[in-house]
C-alpha positions as a printed Julia matrix, in Angstrom:
404×3 Matrix{Float64}:
  80.66   62.46   81.08
  84.24   63.19   81.06
  86.07   65.02   83.91
  86.69   67.9    81.4
  83.05   68.23   80.77
  82.13   67.81   84.6
  83.87   70.85   85.85
  81.57   73.01   83.87
  78.62   71.81   86.16
  77.22   74.94   87.59
  77.14   73.0    91.06
  80.88   71.89   91.91
  80.05   71.04   95.35
  78.16   67.76   94.77
  74.52   67.29   95.87
  75.3    65.96   99.54
  77.65   69.01  100.32
  75.21   71.61   98.59
  72.3    69.97  100.48
  74.05   70.64  103.75
  74.61   74.16  102.9
  71.27   74.67  101.66
  69.36   72.98  104.74
  71.07   75.45  107.28
  70.54   78.59  105.0
  66.92   77.39  104.81
  66.65   76.93  108.56
  67.86   80.62  109.27
  65.61   82.07  106.56
  62.47   80.5   108.15
  63.6    81.94  111.56
  64.1    85.31  109.93
  60.55   85.01  108.39
  62.21   84.79  104.76
  60.64   82.5   102.19
  62.74   83.14   99.24
  65.99   85.03   98.17
  68.02   85.91   95.04
  71.88   85.67   95.87
  74.33   87.55   93.46
  77.37   88.53   95.68
  80.56   86.29   94.57
  81.13   84.87   98.0
  77.98   83.71   98.45
  77.57   82.29   94.82
  80.83   80.49   95.65
  79.49   79.32   99.13
  76.45   77.68   97.27
  77.97   76.22   94.33
  81.82   75.87   94.58
  82.35   78.29   91.59
  81.8    82.0    90.92
  79.6    82.99   87.9
  77.99   86.1    86.89
  74.38   85.8    87.67
  72.07   85.07   90.35
  70.66   82.02   92.45
  67.11   81.81   93.46
  66.67   80.01   96.82
  62.88   79.06   98.16
  62.61   77.11  101.47
  59.89   74.94   99.76
  62.13   73.88   97.02
  64.74   71.24   97.09
  67.16   72.77   94.55
  68.07   76.23   93.85
  67.44   77.83   90.33
  70.49   79.38   88.5
  70.02   82.38   86.31
  73.32   82.8    84.53
  74.72   85.53   82.42
  78.3    84.52   81.92
  80.03   82.25   81.36
  77.86   80.52   78.88
  79.42   77.19   78.74
  77.98   75.93   82.12
  75.32   73.54   82.61
  73.1    71.86   85.34
  71.96   68.38   86.41
  68.81   68.49   85.94
  69.12   70.97   83.12
  65.69   72.88   83.9
  67.49   74.31   87.1
  69.7    76.61   84.75
  68.48   79.6    82.79
  70.45   81.83   80.39
  69.53   85.54   81.14
  70.82   88.91   79.73
  69.3    91.05   82.65
  67.78   90.93   86.23
  64.61   91.52   84.65
  64.47   88.11   83.0
  64.27   86.37   86.47
  60.6    87.5    87.58
  59.05   86.04   84.28
  60.95   82.73   84.63
  59.74   82.14   87.95
  56.16   82.97   87.15
  56.21   80.82   84.07
  57.37   77.93   86.85
  54.27   78.86   88.83
  56.41   80.3    91.59
  54.37   83.03   93.18
  56.63   85.68   95.11
  56.15   89.37   95.6
  59.7    90.25   96.33
  62.64   87.78   97.26
  64.99   88.94   99.71
  68.42   90.28   98.58
  71.99   90.84   99.79
  71.25   94.53  100.62
  74.78   94.57  102.21
  76.53   94.07   98.86
  74.02   94.62   95.9
  73.99   97.9    94.36
  71.01  100.35   94.7
  70.47  100.52   90.99
  70.41   96.59   90.91
  67.94   96.1    93.95
  65.69   98.66   92.26
  65.61   96.9    88.99
  64.74   93.67   90.73
  62.17   95.34   92.86
  60.36   96.91   89.88
  60.31   93.52   88.0
  58.84   91.98   90.51
  56.01   94.73   91.03
  57.0    95.21   94.58
  55.57   98.02   96.41
  57.59   97.5    99.57
  61.2    97.41  100.34
  62.78   94.1   100.15
  64.02   91.95  102.97
  67.67   91.47  103.58
  69.22   88.3   103.03
  72.72   89.38  104.14
  72.82   88.55  107.77
  71.28   85.21  106.97
  73.99   84.49  104.61
  76.55   85.41  107.2
  75.07   83.3   109.67
  75.05   80.34  107.47
  78.64   80.79  106.26
  79.68   81.41  109.73
  79.24   77.47  110.62
  81.64   75.43  108.31
  80.8    71.91  107.02
  83.29   69.32  107.63
  84.2    69.59  103.71
  84.94   73.55  104.32
  86.87   72.68  107.34
  89.11   70.49  105.23
  89.53   73.38  102.86
  90.61   75.51  105.52
  93.28   73.02  106.85
  94.69   72.81  103.45
  95.24   76.62  103.47
  96.6    76.61  106.74
  99.1    73.97  105.96
 100.07   76.07  102.83
 100.32   79.31  104.71
 102.6    77.8   107.18
 104.95   76.26  104.61
 105.43   80.01  103.38
 105.85   81.52  107.04
 108.54   79.03  107.62
 110.6    80.12  104.65
 110.41   84.02  105.17
 113.65   84.06  107.06
 115.34   82.99  103.95
 113.52   85.35  101.74
 115.31   88.17  103.57
 118.43   90.19  102.63
 120.15   92.64  104.42
 119.28   96.16  103.16
 115.67   94.98  102.33
 112.73   97.55  102.81
 109.43   96.18  104.04
 107.92   96.13  100.74
 110.82   94.28   99.04
 110.38   91.7   101.79
 106.53   91.64  101.12
 107.1    91.22   97.38
 109.33   88.16   98.12
 106.57   86.7   100.56
 104.05   87.4    97.96
 106.06   85.38   95.25
 106.64   82.41   97.56
 103.07   82.6    98.33
 101.88   82.5    94.69
 104.4    79.63   93.77
 102.85   77.69   96.7
  99.31   78.08   95.12
  98.02   81.09   96.83
  95.26   82.52   94.43
  96.1    86.24   95.35
  92.7    87.16   95.8
  92.02   88.84   99.35
  88.22   88.58   99.59
  87.08   91.25  102.2
  83.61   91.98  103.04
  82.52   95.6   103.05
  82.45   98.34  100.54
  85.25  100.4   102.14
  87.57   97.43  102.72
  90.97   97.03  100.8
  93.91   95.19  101.03
  96.44   93.7    98.34
  97.75   90.28   99.4
  98.43   91.11  103.11
 100.14   93.4   105.41
 103.88   93.61  106.36
 104.9    96.42  109.13
 107.98   97.46  110.01
 109.19   99.79  112.83
 107.19  103.35  113.66
 105.0   102.36  110.47
 102.83  100.03  112.61
 101.64  103.31  114.41
 100.12  104.93  111.59
  96.22  104.72  111.68
  94.69  103.53  108.63
  90.92  104.19  107.62
  90.17  100.25  107.24
  88.89   98.1   109.81
  91.87   95.92  110.03
  93.75   95.06  113.51
  96.77   96.86  112.19
  97.3    99.93  110.09
 100.26  101.28  108.17
 100.75  104.25  105.79
 100.96  102.18  102.62
 103.06  103.31   99.46
 100.36  105.4    98.22
  97.21  107.41   99.75
  95.09  105.48   97.44
  95.51  102.31   99.24
  96.49  103.97  102.94
  97.56  100.6   104.59
 100.57   98.29  105.17
 104.06   98.61  104.14
 105.59  102.08  103.35
 109.02  101.55  102.23
 110.77  101.36  105.68
 114.2   100.06  105.34
 114.6    97.04  107.7
 117.14   97.59  110.45
 118.58   95.49  113.3
 116.42   94.97  116.17
 113.3    96.47  114.26
 110.14   94.23  114.58
 108.73   93.13  111.33
 105.01   92.03  111.6
 104.03   89.69  108.58
 100.2    89.09  107.9
 100.01   87.77  104.44
  97.23   86.27  102.34
  96.4    82.61  103.06
  93.86   81.75  100.26
  94.79   78.64   98.61
  91.46   77.22   97.55
  88.82   79.98   98.14
  89.11   79.6   101.82
  91.2    81.99  103.89
  93.17   81.13  106.89
  94.75   84.08  108.82
  97.89   84.11  110.5
 100.4    86.82  111.64
 104.24   85.93  112.89
 107.0    88.26  114.06
 110.55   88.22  112.44
 113.79   90.55  113.39
 117.11   91.08  111.98
 119.9    90.97  114.74
 119.19   90.87  118.4
 115.64   90.79  119.7
 114.55   93.67  122.08
 113.34   92.3   125.43
 110.22   94.21  125.14
 109.37   92.77  121.74
 109.86   89.33  123.08
 107.63   90.05  126.11
 104.82   91.45  124.09
 105.26   88.65  121.78
 104.89   85.79  124.49
 102.1    87.78  125.85
  99.98   87.64  122.68
 100.99   83.85  122.35
  99.47   83.65  126.02
  96.36   85.21  125.25
  95.87   83.23  122.03
  96.34   80.02  124.05
  93.74   81.26  126.86
  91.2    82.46  124.47
  91.51   79.2   122.38
  90.57   77.2   125.54
  87.73   79.19  126.02
  86.48   78.71  122.47
  83.87   76.21  122.96
  80.14   75.98  121.53
  78.11   78.52  123.92
  80.67   80.78  125.0
  80.22   84.42  124.27
  82.48   86.36  122.01
  82.19   89.26  124.51
  83.54   87.19  127.23
  86.67   86.23  125.15
  87.58   89.75  124.48
  87.19   90.77  127.86
  89.54   88.16  129.09
  92.09   89.41  126.37
  91.91   92.81  127.44
  92.17   91.51  131.29
  95.37   89.91  130.5
  96.74   92.97  128.32
  96.0    95.06  131.47
  97.4    92.76  134.21
 100.77   92.93  131.92
 100.67   96.72  131.82
  99.9    96.59  128.07
  96.62   97.78  127.78
  97.86  101.25  126.29
  99.4    99.34  123.31
  96.48   96.51  122.98
  95.27   96.63  119.5
  96.94   99.62  118.57
  98.41  102.66  119.88
  97.28  105.97  118.23
  94.33  104.03  116.89
  92.79  101.04  118.42
  90.93   98.26  116.76
  87.63   97.32  118.26
  87.91   93.49  118.28
  90.68   90.8   118.8
  89.45   88.04  116.68
  86.98   87.21  113.96
  85.56   84.49  111.8
  87.51   83.71  108.38
  86.35   81.6   105.52
  85.49   82.61  102.03
  85.96   86.34  103.24
  88.64   87.3   105.93
  86.09   89.0   107.91
  83.09   86.98  108.76
  81.17   86.17  111.74
  81.59   85.92  114.68
  83.19   88.74  115.69
  85.64   88.69  119.08
  84.71   92.13  120.35
  83.43   93.83  123.65
  79.81   94.4   122.37
  79.51   91.46  120.07
  76.19   89.58  120.67
  77.79   86.36  118.98
  77.66   83.01  120.46
  80.41   80.49  119.47
  78.99   77.49  117.57
  80.59   73.97  116.55
  82.1    74.5   113.32
  83.03   78.27  113.74
  86.34   79.12  112.34
  88.06   81.83  114.1
  91.08   84.04  113.73
  92.59   85.29  117.26
  95.04   88.32  116.81
  95.99   89.91  120.08
  98.7    92.4   119.0
 100.34   95.43  120.45
 101.7    98.4   118.91
 104.61  100.09  121.01
 105.89  103.49  120.23
 109.53  103.63  119.09
 109.47   99.58  118.69
 106.7    98.74  116.13
 103.85   96.2   116.04
 104.16   92.93  117.83
 101.99   89.82  118.08
 100.63   86.64  116.56
  97.54   85.49  114.75
  96.2    81.99  114.61
  93.11   80.37  112.98
  91.12   77.83  115.11
  88.35   75.67  114.22
  85.75   75.33  117.18
  84.49   71.9   118.12
  81.84   70.57  120.11
  83.87   67.14  120.89
  87.22   68.47  121.59
  89.44   71.4   122.04
  89.62   74.12  119.31
  92.18   73.12  116.76
  94.74   75.32  115.48
  95.16   75.15  111.48
  98.02   77.75  111.36
 101.23   76.1   113.15
 104.27   78.16  112.28
 106.27   78.46  115.53
 104.96   81.35  117.36
 108.2    82.51  118.75
 110.03   85.56  117.08
 112.0    84.29  114.16
 115.54   85.57  113.08
 115.92   86.96  109.6
 118.8    85.51  108.05
């Protein structure tokens, strides 16, 4: 089989890597009392196959391999061939399973992302009389622990994102607005290989390519659950750059897309034209210190809530608690898992019940919004290891950089 033909295999992960991911998923399914599930969310399909297609994946804890029910594209194949079924509608799945002798009353569904209409159609086709179980939290749990192959994908994204950030000072020209600088950063990112897609979990989360915040715009609350807000260019996407002119001494916070291969790293760095205000430098150094302290605490078994408490304590001891994670509106977390989506588990928040595990990939973003100055802070992505310290994979310098 040629390399050209091989790329149309529905499973691009290879048998060994897919087996690793399925093994973890099935173990979590068993713990949740779930026997089988139908997956149709793009992020979950990508996790299980290494590609996105329109259709469904059927997983049963007693079966070694999943079944693929594909609507589009029509050129995909599977080895063995009997794992892949061409379908026109979701109602085709139940009779196909029945023909294989697979008895199921109603597989679990991703109730966090599937539409009510589609869930109802599937439920009716299986003759279910009770509400279907939810596979969404199980999928989140499986994806929160990255395999060695996933970690390498993230390292590669982090290296590419770092290269782009190091070029940002040269992308600036005097007289630029925040959106003009962001466009240049986006162009540099795309030329470096950024896919552009900013995949975010949740029905009410939207963002294009990232967030560049300049001056007081950073203190504008956003309806989205991001660490920072901003007015945006239009009320239809009220977040981020709003056309503010970049002036000397005005902090510019850059938090842009790190998706270079389907796995996203998350990084924030600070830039200033002209002299660096002492208050901005102090806040940035505090943010970097919090990252360093929390990274040292990120070992398997650590409580996410304890990490947040330590970050808040350091902000309070520095007299910066009022500005910690916002000013007019405060984010309720200081870090989050990243991977296929930018907001994965675990969540570093005061009421989080998450316990860190070997293979978690976490972005820490202790930021401050200071009235009259703007947003200041750094963000880094780390891999949690059992046998060594947390590994930082976004390695651009953390000090404030001067815009040329």
